[in-house]
C-alpha positions as CSV (number, residue, x, y, z in Angstrom):
1,M,1.9,87.3,1.7
2,F,0.6,84.1,2.6
3,A,3.5,82.6,3.2
4,S,4.8,85.5,5.7
5,V,1.6,84.7,7.5
6,I,2.5,80.9,8.2
7,A,6.3,81.5,8.8
8,V,5.5,84.2,11.2
9,S,2.6,81.9,12.8
10,L,5.2,78.8,13.2
11,L,7.8,80.9,14.8
12,T,5.5,82.3,17.3
13,A,4.0,79.2,17.6
14,S,7.7,77.3,18.4
15,L,8.4,80.6,20.7
16,S,5.4,80.3,22.5
17,A,6.1,76.0,23.5
18,V,9.8,76.6,24.2
19,L,8.6,79.5,27.1
20,T,5.8,77.5,28.1
21,V,8.1,74.1,29.2
22,N,10.8,76.3,30.4
23,A,8.5,78.2,32.7
24,L,6.9,74.6,34.0
25,P,8.0,74.0,37.4
26,G,9.7,70.4,38.0
27,E,8.5,67.4,39.7
28,I,9.9,68.1,43.2
29,N,8.8,71.8,44.2
30,G,9.4,71.4,47.9
31,P,8.6,68.8,50.9
32,D,4.8,68.8,50.1
33,D,5.8,66.5,46.5
34,L,7.8,64.2,48.2
35,Y,5.1,61.9,49.6
36,G,4.2,58.3,47.9
37,R,7.8,59.1,46.1
38,A,10.9,57.5,46.7
39,V,13.8,60.0,48.1
40,G,17.0,59.3,48.6
41,T,19.0,60.9,51.3
42,I,22.4,59.6,53.7
43,E,22.2,56.7,55.7
44,G,22.1,57.9,59.8
45,S,21.5,61.3,58.8
46,V,18.9,63.6,60.5
47,A,17.2,63.9,57.2
48,K,16.7,60.2,57.4
49,S,14.9,60.4,60.6
50,W,12.4,63.3,59.2
51,L,11.6,61.7,56.1
52,E,10.6,58.4,57.9
53,K,8.6,59.8,60.3
54,E,6.7,62.2,57.9
55,V,3.1,61.5,56.9
56,N,0.8,64.0,55.3
57,P,-2.6,64.2,55.8
58,V,-4.0,61.9,53.7
59,G,-1.8,59.3,55.2
60,Q,0.6,58.7,52.5
61,K,4.3,58.6,53.7
62,I,7.6,59.1,51.9
63,T,9.3,56.2,50.6
64,V,13.1,56.4,52.1
65,K,16.2,54.8,50.1
66,P,19.3,55.4,52.6
67,Y,22.8,55.6,50.6
68,S,25.9,55.5,51.7
69,D,27.1,58.9,50.7
70,V,25.9,62.0,48.7
71,Q,27.6,61.0,45.7
72,N,25.7,57.8,45.4
73,A,22.4,59.3,46.2
74,I,22.9,61.7,43.3
75,E,23.8,59.0,40.8
76,A,20.5,57.2,42.1
77,L,18.5,60.3,41.6
78,R,20.6,60.6,37.8
79,A,19.5,56.7,37.2
80,G,15.6,58.0,37.9
81,S,16.1,55.6,41.3
82,V,15.0,58.0,43.6
83,K,13.0,61.1,42.8
84,A,14.7,63.3,45.0
85,V,17.6,63.6,47.1
86,V,16.9,65.6,50.7
87,Y,20.1,66.2,53.1
88,D,22.0,68.9,54.7
89,A,21.8,71.8,52.3
90,P,25.1,73.0,52.8
91,I,26.4,69.5,51.4
92,L,24.8,69.3,48.4
93,D,25.0,73.2,47.4
94,Y,28.8,72.1,47.4
95,Y,28.7,68.9,45.5
96,I,26.6,70.4,42.6
97,T,28.6,73.2,42.6
98,K,32.1,71.5,42.8
99,N,31.2,68.9,40.2
100,K,29.4,71.3,38.3
101,A,26.4,69.1,38.0
102,T,24.0,71.5,35.6
103,D,21.2,68.6,35.6
104,I,20.7,69.0,39.4
105,E,19.2,71.9,41.4
106,L,18.5,72.9,44.8
107,V,14.6,73.4,45.0
108,G,12.2,74.5,47.9
109,G,12.9,76.2,50.7
110,L,15.3,74.3,53.8
111,F,12.6,72.0,55.3
112,E,14.5,73.0,59.2
113,K,17.4,75.5,59.8
114,T,20.0,73.8,61.9
115,N,23.0,75.8,62.8
116,Y,26.7,74.1,62.8
117,G,29.1,75.0,65.5
118,F,32.2,74.5,67.1
119,A,32.4,72.2,70.5
120,L,34.4,73.5,73.3
121,K,35.5,72.3,76.8
122,Q,33.1,74.2,79.3
123,G,34.9,77.2,80.2
124,S,37.5,77.1,77.8
125,P,39.5,80.3,77.5
126,I,39.4,80.4,73.5
127,R,35.5,80.5,73.4
128,E,35.4,84.1,74.0
129,P,37.8,84.9,71.2
130,I,36.3,82.7,68.6
131,N,33.0,84.3,69.2
132,Q,34.6,87.8,68.3
133,V,36.3,86.4,65.3
134,M,33.6,85.1,63.9
135,L,31.4,87.7,64.7
136,R,33.8,90.2,62.6
137,L,34.1,87.4,59.9
138,K,30.3,87.7,59.5
139,E,30.4,91.9,59.6
140,N,33.2,91.9,57.1
141,G,31.9,90.1,54.7
142,V,34.2,87.2,54.6
143,I,31.8,84.6,55.4
144,D,29.6,85.9,52.4
145,Q,33.3,85.2,50.5
146,I,33.7,81.6,51.6
147,H,30.0,81.1,50.8
148,A,30.4,82.2,47.2
149,K,34.1,80.4,46.7
150,W,32.6,77.2,47.9
151,F,28.8,77.1,46.7
152,G,29.0,79.8,44.0
153,A,27.4,83.2,44.1
């Protein structure tokens, strides 16, 4: 009986430790966690401009490390040169999905929502047909299917 009590205690302690570690959040969970840390981004991007101008209420800034492309920024993250990579969510999501990067995850919400669009000449006759097709694709769920194909569910 004594051995059983010890065995059950050890099992319970091990299970509790595993569940606790899995429930702990990571070091970076959103924009407020970036201050005072090195953060990678892409040279010349809107994200770089945003990171460089940000200062928290106690005067801490974000140390910005620009990279030429997403792959170099992700490699810096893996190497520990930066604590996070901030860039366009769809591009980071695509990179993670395409490269099956299970050691990396997107955290926090969007810092700032930006829409993508098509540039057409002023008064273009194809503007309205493009709008109608895009609306139909959205209503029929095709846009969601495309998103799932390239970024995962």
